[in-house]
C-alpha positions as CSV (number, residue, x, y, z in Angstrom):
1,M,36.4,-2.1,-2.0
2,R,33.8,-4.5,-1.6
3,G,33.8,-8.4,-1.5
4,P,35.8,-10.7,0.9
5,R,38.3,-9.2,3.1
6,W,41.0,-11.7,1.5
7,L,40.2,-10.6,-2.0
8,N,40.8,-7.1,-0.9
9,F,44.3,-7.9,0.3
10,F,44.9,-10.5,-2.8
11,L,43.8,-7.9,-5.6
12,P,46.8,-5.6,-5.6
13,G,49.2,-8.4,-5.7
14,A,47.5,-10.1,-8.5
15,A,47.3,-7.1,-10.5
16,L,50.8,-6.7,-10.0
17,G,51.6,-10.0,-11.1
18,L,49.1,-9.9,-14.4
19,A,50.7,-6.5,-15.2
20,T,54.3,-8.0,-15.2
21,V,53.4,-10.9,-17.0
22,A,51.7,-8.8,-19.6
23,L,54.6,-6.5,-20.2
24,V,57.0,-9.7,-20.3
25,V,54.9,-10.9,-23.0
26,I,54.6,-7.6,-25.0
27,F,58.2,-6.9,-24.9
28,G,59.2,-10.6,-25.8
29,F,57.3,-10.3,-28.8
30,L,59.0,-7.0,-29.9
31,D,62.2,-8.5,-28.9
32,L,61.4,-11.6,-31.4
33,I,60.6,-9.2,-34.3
34,I,63.4,-6.9,-33.6
35,S,66.1,-9.6,-33.3
36,G,64.8,-12.3,-35.9
37,R,67.0,-15.0,-34.0
38,F,64.4,-16.7,-32.0
39,R,61.2,-18.5,-32.9
40,S,59.1,-18.3,-29.7
41,I,59.0,-16.7,-26.2
42,A,59.7,-20.0,-24.7
43,Q,63.0,-20.0,-26.8
44,L,63.7,-16.5,-25.9
45,L,63.4,-17.1,-22.3
46,T,65.4,-20.2,-22.0
47,P,68.3,-19.3,-20.1
48,D,72.2,-20.6,-21.0
49,P,74.5,-20.8,-18.0
50,V,75.4,-17.2,-17.8
51,A,71.8,-15.9,-17.8
52,A,70.7,-18.8,-15.4
53,A,73.4,-17.9,-12.9
54,G,72.5,-14.1,-13.2
55,T,68.8,-14.8,-12.7
56,L,69.0,-17.2,-9.8
57,G,71.5,-14.6,-8.2
58,L,69.3,-11.7,-8.8
59,A,66.2,-13.6,-7.6
60,G,67.9,-14.7,-4.3
61,G,69.3,-11.3,-3.6
62,A,65.9,-9.6,-4.3
63,E,64.1,-12.1,-2.1
64,G,66.8,-11.4,0.7
65,A,66.3,-7.5,0.6
66,A,62.4,-8.0,0.4
67,I,62.3,-10.3,3.4
68,G,64.6,-7.8,5.3
69,I,62.1,-5.2,4.6
70,V,59.2,-7.1,5.5
71,L,60.7,-7.9,8.8
72,V,61.6,-4.5,9.6
73,V,58.0,-3.6,8.9
74,V,56.6,-6.5,11.0
75,V,58.9,-5.8,14.0
76,L,58.2,-2.1,13.7
77,G,54.5,-2.6,13.7
78,I,54.7,-5.1,16.5
79,T,56.7,-2.9,19.0
80,M,54.5,0.3,18.1
81,T,51.3,-2.0,18.8
82,A,52.8,-3.6,22.0
83,S,54.0,-0.1,23.3
84,R,50.3,1.4,23.0
85,Y,48.6,-1.5,24.6
86,S,50.6,-4.4,25.9
87,P,53.5,-6.7,25.4
88,R,51.0,-9.6,25.5
89,I,49.9,-8.6,22.0
90,I,53.3,-10.0,20.5
91,D,51.8,-13.4,21.4
92,V,49.1,-12.6,18.6
93,F,51.5,-11.8,15.9
94,V,53.7,-14.8,16.9
95,G,50.6,-17.0,16.6
96,D,49.4,-15.8,13.6
97,P,49.5,-18.6,10.9
98,V,49.6,-16.2,7.7
99,N,52.9,-14.5,9.4
100,G,54.3,-18.1,9.6
101,L,53.5,-18.9,6.0
102,V,54.7,-15.9,4.3
103,L,58.0,-15.8,6.0
104,G,58.4,-19.5,5.6
105,L,57.8,-19.1,1.8
106,F,60.1,-16.3,1.3
107,L,62.8,-18.3,3.4
108,G,62.3,-21.3,1.7
109,S,62.4,-19.9,-1.8
110,I,65.8,-18.0,-0.9
111,L,67.2,-21.5,0.3
112,F,66.0,-23.4,-2.6
113,T,67.4,-20.9,-4.9
114,F,70.6,-21.3,-3.5
115,L,70.5,-25.2,-3.6
116,V,69.4,-24.8,-7.4
117,R,72.5,-22.5,-8.1
118,A,74.7,-25.2,-6.6
119,E,73.7,-27.6,-9.5
120,L,74.2,-24.9,-12.4
121,K,77.4,-25.8,-14.7
122,T,79.1,-24.4,-17.1
123,D,77.8,-26.7,-19.8
124,F,74.7,-27.6,-18.1
125,V,71.4,-25.4,-16.7
126,P,68.9,-27.3,-14.5
127,T,66.0,-25.8,-16.2
128,L,63.2,-27.1,-14.2
129,G,65.0,-25.7,-11.1
130,V,65.4,-22.5,-12.6
131,I,61.9,-22.3,-13.5
132,A,60.9,-23.4,-10.2
133,A,63.1,-20.7,-8.3
134,V,61.9,-17.8,-10.9
135,V,58.3,-18.9,-9.9
136,L,58.7,-18.6,-6.3
137,A,60.1,-15.2,-6.6
138,F,57.5,-14.3,-8.7
139,V,54.9,-15.6,-6.1
140,D,56.9,-13.9,-3.1
141,F,56.8,-10.7,-4.9
142,V,53.1,-10.9,-5.8
143,I,52.0,-11.7,-2.3
144,L,54.3,-8.8,-0.6
145,L,52.0,-5.9,-1.3
146,P,48.9,-8.0,0.0
147,Y,50.8,-9.0,3.2
148,V,52.1,-5.5,4.1
149,A,48.5,-4.5,3.7
150,Y,47.8,-7.5,6.0
151,I,50.2,-6.6,8.5
152,F,48.9,-3.1,8.8
153,D,45.4,-4.2,9.1
154,V,46.1,-6.8,11.9
155,M,47.9,-3.8,13.7
156,R,44.7,-2.1,14.2
157,A,43.1,-2.7,17.6
158,E,39.5,-3.6,16.3
159,T,41.2,-6.4,14.4
160,L,43.2,-7.6,17.3
161,V,40.1,-7.6,19.4
162,V,38.2,-9.8,16.9
163,S,41.2,-12.2,16.4
164,I,41.6,-12.6,20.0
165,R,38.0,-13.3,20.8
166,R,38.1,-15.9,18.0
167,S,41.0,-17.5,19.7
168,A,39.4,-17.6,23.1
169,R,36.1,-18.6,21.6
170,S,37.7,-21.6,20.1
171,N,39.6,-22.6,23.3
172,L,36.4,-22.2,25.1
173,H,34.7,-24.8,22.9
174,K,37.5,-27.0,23.2
175,A,37.4,-27.1,26.9
176,I,33.5,-27.7,26.7
177,R,34.2,-30.7,24.7
178,G,36.8,-31.9,27.5
179,R,40.1,-31.2,25.4
180,S,42.7,-30.3,27.9
181,P,40.5,-27.9,30.0
182,V,43.3,-26.6,32.1
183,V,45.2,-25.9,29.2
184,R,42.4,-24.4,27.3
185,R,41.5,-22.4,30.3
186,Q,45.0,-20.6,30.4
187,R,44.8,-19.6,26.9
188,F,41.7,-18.3,27.7
189,L,42.5,-16.5,30.3
190,T,45.5,-15.1,28.2
191,S,42.9,-13.8,25.6
192,V,40.8,-12.2,28.1
193,A,43.9,-10.4,29.5
194,Q,45.0,-9.3,26.0
195,I,41.7,-7.7,25.3
196,A,41.5,-6.3,28.6
197,D,45.1,-4.6,28.0
198,I,43.8,-3.3,24.7
199,A,40.6,-1.7,26.7
200,A,43.1,-0.4,29.1
201,G,45.5,1.2,26.9
202,S,42.9,2.8,24.5
203,V,41.5,4.6,27.5
204,R,44.8,6.0,28.2
205,Q,45.2,6.9,24.6
206,A,41.8,8.7,24.5
207,D,40.9,6.2,21.8
208,V,37.1,5.7,22.9
209,P,35.9,3.6,19.9
210,V,38.5,0.9,20.5
211,S,37.9,0.6,24.2
212,M,34.0,0.4,23.7
213,A,34.9,-2.4,21.1
214,A,37.0,-4.3,23.6
215,I,34.4,-3.8,26.6
216,D,32.0,-5.3,24.1
217,S,33.9,-8.1,23.0
218,L,34.4,-9.0,26.7
219,S,30.8,-8.6,27.4
220,E,29.8,-10.8,24.3
221,L,32.3,-13.6,25.4
222,L,30.4,-13.9,28.5
223,V,26.7,-13.5,27.4
224,W,27.0,-15.3,24.1
225,E,29.7,-18.0,24.5
226,Y,30.7,-18.5,28.3
227,L,27.3,-18.4,30.2
228,P,25.5,-20.5,27.7
229,G,28.1,-23.4,28.0
230,K,29.1,-23.0,31.5
231,A,27.1,-25.9,32.8
232,R,28.9,-28.3,30.5
233,L,32.5,-27.2,31.5
234,P,34.4,-29.8,33.4
235,E,35.3,-29.2,37.0
236,A,38.8,-28.7,36.3
237,W,38.0,-25.4,34.6
238,F,36.8,-24.0,37.9
239,E,39.8,-24.9,40.0
240,V,41.8,-21.8,40.0
241,G,44.2,-20.4,42.7
242,R,45.8,-17.0,43.4
243,Q,48.3,-17.5,40.5
244,D,45.2,-17.3,37.9
245,L,43.7,-14.5,39.7
246,L,46.4,-12.0,40.6
247,G,45.5,-9.1,42.8
248,H,42.7,-10.8,44.6
249,S,42.8,-11.8,48.2
250,D,42.7,-15.4,49.4
251,Q,39.1,-14.8,50.7
252,V,37.8,-13.4,47.4
253,V,39.5,-16.3,45.3
254,E,37.9,-19.1,47.7
255,H,34.6,-17.1,47.3
256,M,34.9,-17.3,43.4
257,V,36.1,-21.0,43.2
258,R,33.1,-21.9,45.5
259,N,30.7,-20.1,43.5
260,R,32.3,-20.6,40.0
261,T,32.2,-16.9,39.3
262,W,35.9,-16.5,38.9
263,L,35.5,-15.3,35.2
264,E,32.7,-13.1,35.7
265,H,34.6,-11.6,38.8
266,L,37.5,-11.2,36.5
267,V,35.9,-9.2,33.6
268,L,33.8,-7.1,35.9
269,S,36.8,-6.2,37.9
270,T,38.6,-5.3,34.5
271,F,35.4,-3.0,34.2
272,L,35.9,-1.6,37.4
273,D,39.6,-0.6,37.1
274,M,38.7,1.0,33.5
275,I,36.1,3.2,35.5
276,G,38.9,4.3,37.8
277,M,41.2,5.3,35.0
278,T,38.7,6.9,32.7
279,P,38.6,10.8,32.2
280,V,35.7,12.8,32.8
281,Y,35.3,13.7,29.1
282,Q,35.3,9.9,28.4
283,K,31.7,8.9,29.9
284,E,31.0,7.1,26.7
285,V,33.3,4.3,28.1
286,V,31.5,4.2,31.4
287,H,28.1,4.0,29.6
288,A,29.4,1.0,27.6
289,I,30.8,-0.4,30.8
290,A,27.4,0.0,32.6
291,T,25.5,-1.5,29.4
292,A,27.9,-4.5,29.2
293,T,27.4,-5.2,32.8
294,C,23.4,-5.1,32.7
295,Q,23.7,-7.5,29.7
296,I,25.9,-9.9,31.7
297,G,23.3,-9.4,34.6
298,Q,20.2,-10.1,32.1
299,A,22.1,-13.3,30.9
300,A,22.5,-14.4,34.5
301,L,18.7,-14.0,35.1
302,K,18.0,-16.2,31.8
303,S,20.4,-18.7,32.8
304,R,18.8,-18.6,36.6
305,D,22.5,-18.1,37.9
306,K,21.6,-16.3,41.1
307,E,25.2,-15.8,42.2
308,I,26.3,-14.1,39.0
309,Q,22.9,-12.0,39.4
310,D,24.2,-11.1,43.0
311,L,27.8,-10.2,41.6
312,V,26.6,-7.9,39.0
313,V,24.5,-5.8,41.6
314,R,27.6,-5.6,43.8
315,Y,29.6,-4.5,41.1
316,F,26.7,-1.8,39.9
317,N,26.9,-0.6,43.6
318,T,30.8,-0.2,43.2
319,Y,30.4,1.3,39.9
320,L,28.4,4.2,41.8
321,R,31.0,4.3,44.6
322,A,33.9,4.6,42.3
323,A,31.7,7.6,40.6
324,L,31.3,8.9,44.0
325,N,34.9,8.6,45.0
326,Q,36.1,10.4,41.7
327,H,33.1,13.1,42.0
328,V,31.9,12.7,38.5
329,P,28.2,12.5,38.5
330,A,28.1,11.9,34.8
331,F,29.5,8.4,35.5
332,A,26.6,7.9,38.1
333,Y,23.8,8.8,35.6
334,S,25.2,6.1,33.0
335,S,25.6,3.3,35.5
336,M,22.1,4.4,37.3
337,N,20.4,4.1,34.0
338,E,21.5,0.5,33.4
339,Y,21.2,-0.5,36.9
340,R,17.4,0.4,36.4
341,H,17.2,-1.6,33.2
342,L,18.5,-4.5,35.2
343,A,16.2,-3.9,37.9
344,R,13.1,-4.1,35.5
345,A,14.5,-7.2,33.8
346,C,14.4,-8.8,37.4
347,L,10.7,-8.2,37.8
348,D,9.8,-11.3,36.0
349,S,11.9,-13.9,37.8
350,R,13.3,-12.1,40.7
351,P,11.1,-9.2,41.9
352,E,12.7,-9.1,45.4
353,L,16.2,-8.3,43.7
354,A,14.3,-5.3,41.8
355,V,13.2,-4.0,45.2
356,E,16.9,-4.5,46.5
357,I,18.4,-2.6,43.2
358,A,16.0,0.2,44.1
359,G,16.8,0.6,47.5
360,H,20.6,0.7,46.3
361,L,19.7,3.4,44.0
362,L,18.1,5.6,46.6
363,D,20.9,5.0,49.0
364,Y,23.6,6.1,46.6
365,G,21.7,8.9,45.3
366,R,21.8,10.1,49.1
367,F,25.3,9.6,49.2
368,F,25.8,11.7,46.5
369,E,23.8,14.3,48.0
370,E,25.9,14.0,51.1
371,E,28.9,15.1,49.0
372,R,27.1,18.2,47.4
373,M,26.0,16.4,44.2
374,T,22.5,16.9,44.9
375,Q,21.2,16.1,41.3
376,V,22.1,12.4,41.6
377,R,19.6,11.9,44.2
378,G,16.8,13.1,42.1
379,A,17.8,11.1,39.2
380,A,17.9,8.3,41.7
381,V,14.2,9.0,42.8
382,E,13.1,9.3,39.1
383,D,14.6,5.8,38.4
384,V,12.7,3.9,41.1
385,S,9.5,5.9,40.1
386,E,9.7,4.6,36.7
387,L,10.3,1.0,38.1
388,A,7.2,1.3,40.1
389,V,5.4,1.9,37.2
390,A,6.8,-0.7,35.3
391,A,6.3,-3.3,38.1
392,E,2.5,-2.8,38.2
393,P,1.4,-5.2,35.2
394,L,3.8,-8.0,36.7
395,A,4.0,-7.5,40.4
396,P,1.2,-5.2,41.8
397,E,2.7,-5.7,45.3
398,V,6.4,-5.2,44.3
399,S,5.0,-1.7,42.5
400,R,3.3,-0.6,45.8
401,R,6.7,-1.4,47.7
402,L,8.7,0.5,45.2
403,A,6.0,3.4,45.4
404,A,6.6,3.4,49.1
405,L,10.6,3.8,48.8
406,V,9.8,6.4,46.5
407,A,7.4,8.3,49.0
408,S,10.1,7.7,51.8
409,Q,12.5,10.2,50.2
410,L,10.0,13.2,51.0
411,G,10.2,15.6,54.0
412,T,9.7,19.0,55.1
413,D,13.2,19.8,53.3
414,A,12.2,17.8,50.3
415,R,13.5,19.8,47.2
416,P,11.7,19.9,43.7
417,S,13.8,17.4,42.4
418,L,12.6,14.9,44.8
419,V,9.0,16.1,44.9
420,K,8.2,15.7,40.9
421,P,8.6,12.0,40.5
422,V,6.5,11.7,43.5
423,L,4.0,13.9,41.8
424,R,4.2,12.1,38.6
425,L,3.9,8.7,40.2
426,A,0.6,9.9,42.1
427,L,-0.8,11.2,38.8
428,W,-0.3,7.9,37.3
429,A,-1.6,6.0,40.4
430,R,-4.8,8.2,40.1
431,H,-5.0,7.9,36.4
432,G,-4.8,4.1,36.6
433,G,-6.8,3.5,39.7
434,H,-4.3,2.5,41.9
435,V,-5.9,3.6,45.1
436,E,-3.4,2.3,47.6
437,T,-0.5,3.5,45.8
438,G,-2.2,7.1,45.4
439,K,-3.1,7.1,49.0
440,L,0.6,6.4,50.1
441,L,1.7,9.0,47.7
442,R,-0.5,11.5,48.8
443,G,0.2,10.8,52.4
444,A,4.2,11.8,51.4
445,L,3.3,14.7,49.5
446,S,1.3,16.2,52.4
447,R,4.4,16.7,54.1
448,V,6.0,18.6,51.4
449,P,6.1,22.5,51.8
450,L,3.3,24.3,50.2
451,P,5.5,26.9,48.1
452,V,7.7,23.7,46.9
453,L,4.4,21.7,45.9
454,T,2.8,24.4,44.2
455,D,5.9,25.3,42.1
456,C,6.5,21.9,41.2
457,L,2.7,21.3,40.2
458,E,2.7,24.5,38.2
459,R,5.9,23.2,36.3
460,L,4.4,20.0,35.4
461,Q,1.2,21.8,34.1
462,S,3.1,24.1,32.0
463,T,5.9,22.0,30.3
464,E,4.8,20.8,27.0
465,D,8.0,19.7,25.6
466,G,9.1,16.0,26.8
467,V,12.7,16.4,25.9
468,F,15.1,17.7,28.2
469,R,17.0,20.8,27.6
470,E,20.2,19.3,28.1
471,V,21.7,16.0,26.6
472,N,21.6,13.3,28.9
473,E,21.3,9.7,29.6
474,R,17.3,9.9,29.7
475,L,16.3,12.5,27.2
476,V,12.8,12.8,28.9
477,A,12.6,16.0,30.9
478,F,11.7,15.4,34.6
479,D,9.2,18.5,34.4
480,W,7.2,16.7,31.8
481,V,4.1,14.7,32.2
482,P,2.3,12.6,29.3
483,D,-0.9,14.2,28.0
484,E,-3.1,11.6,29.4
485,L,-1.9,12.5,32.9
486,R,-2.1,16.2,32.5
487,G,-6.0,16.0,33.0
488,D,-5.3,14.5,36.4
489,I,-3.5,17.2,37.9
490,A,-6.3,19.3,38.8
491,G,-7.9,16.5,40.5
492,L,-4.6,15.8,42.2
493,R,-4.7,19.3,43.5
494,A,-7.7,19.2,45.0
495,E,-7.2,15.7,47.0
496,L,-3.7,17.1,48.2
497,A,-5.9,20.2,49.3
498,A,-8.2,17.9,51.3
499,A,-5.4,15.9,52.8
500,G,-3.9,18.9,54.7
501,D,-5.4,20.4,57.7
502,G,-7.9,22.6,55.8
503,S,-6.0,26.0,56.7
504,P,-5.8,28.8,54.2
505,Q,-1.8,28.2,54.7
506,R,-2.1,24.5,53.5
507,A,-4.7,24.9,50.6
508,I,-3.1,24.5,47.1
509,S,-3.9,27.5,44.7
510,R,-5.5,26.3,41.4
511,Q,-4.0,27.2,38.1
512,P,-6.5,29.8,36.4
């Protein structure tokens, strides 16, 4: 159904009310015609004391039964939602103004009906009171269907996340304006904890869309709301203690307070906990976490907050360590891909950090290799190789340093997964006229055994489809080079042959 959400809820009740009024009018006219005793609908509907007593009793009883059913539905829904995610979700329902308004209307209508019933006498009918009681009962039953639909909509985790985020944003903006910052901070923390509970609960329930929505909500709270206004927050906002950051050591809490990064640390530690509980088949959750972390890092680069930038790097490293401890390479690929995006964003403002990230990628690739997950190291070399290409227009010296890191991965025991990214980078350097980088890479390639080097060149020459045969984070096949670089393969062969000792054993055969 199209239109505003409130209209979607209101239409069923409005349709019921209009249909009821229409039926009363239609059958009232029929009764007028059949009986011949009354001259108008108003006269027909005007109650005597007996009819008024029956009407008031029926209205009060029906309202009581209806509110009982509503309360059962609400309590059952709250219980189910709280058991699925967290008991802290109850606060969302209790604080919802719509719930208070509807329940108050029902209870007020019942109480009003009782009082009007007390005014009724054997020879007197409080007409206005009876009319008001009937109208209130009519309104109660008209809004009953929309309210039940609203309750079921509010119980949806996606709706809860949106509602909680709205509350968090409101408290944050009030704290920025200096309105009870300590109270607003506690309420903001409660909202963050509620979203984190929904995220964790949805992971346990294998509800991937909900967990991803919660992750995105936490990220957007930081990136769009918190970081842009962080400098305007009062000092009291940052004065937190262990009671606010349970589970963290005194040293960590002191470090967070000193650097004013307690909220960022809290959100990122929530992401880390989620990685630990995510099953292997839910790699989309880890991808969402890595993407959200990258967005936080990019926002920190934009706001020039060095402390958050360094914190994001540390957490990316911890994500990789978590994937290593769980022996799940798929989690590492997601984190490495977004880690590379963060490094590219660093090239403008903090190129040194990009080099540091490249070193971390290669280090963790080696750690995975030591645990017999060798394919991860090849992906790490690919990432740093692409980063070197991206750095050339912005920081040529950084590009050469990154190329040197790539070259350092080669040795006499180099596997094809390590050699091919270096070959592609050497082709790029040769095609673009980057002499120093090309010389550095050719020197590293000269240490590679001839059969491995020959096989890699042949694979690069023969692979024409740039899409990898399996579904992965990168899409592009590692055996493929762009057409503009393919013409440099023959020249690179000759240069590598010339870089050898000139013996027949070192000469690289050419493609026919």
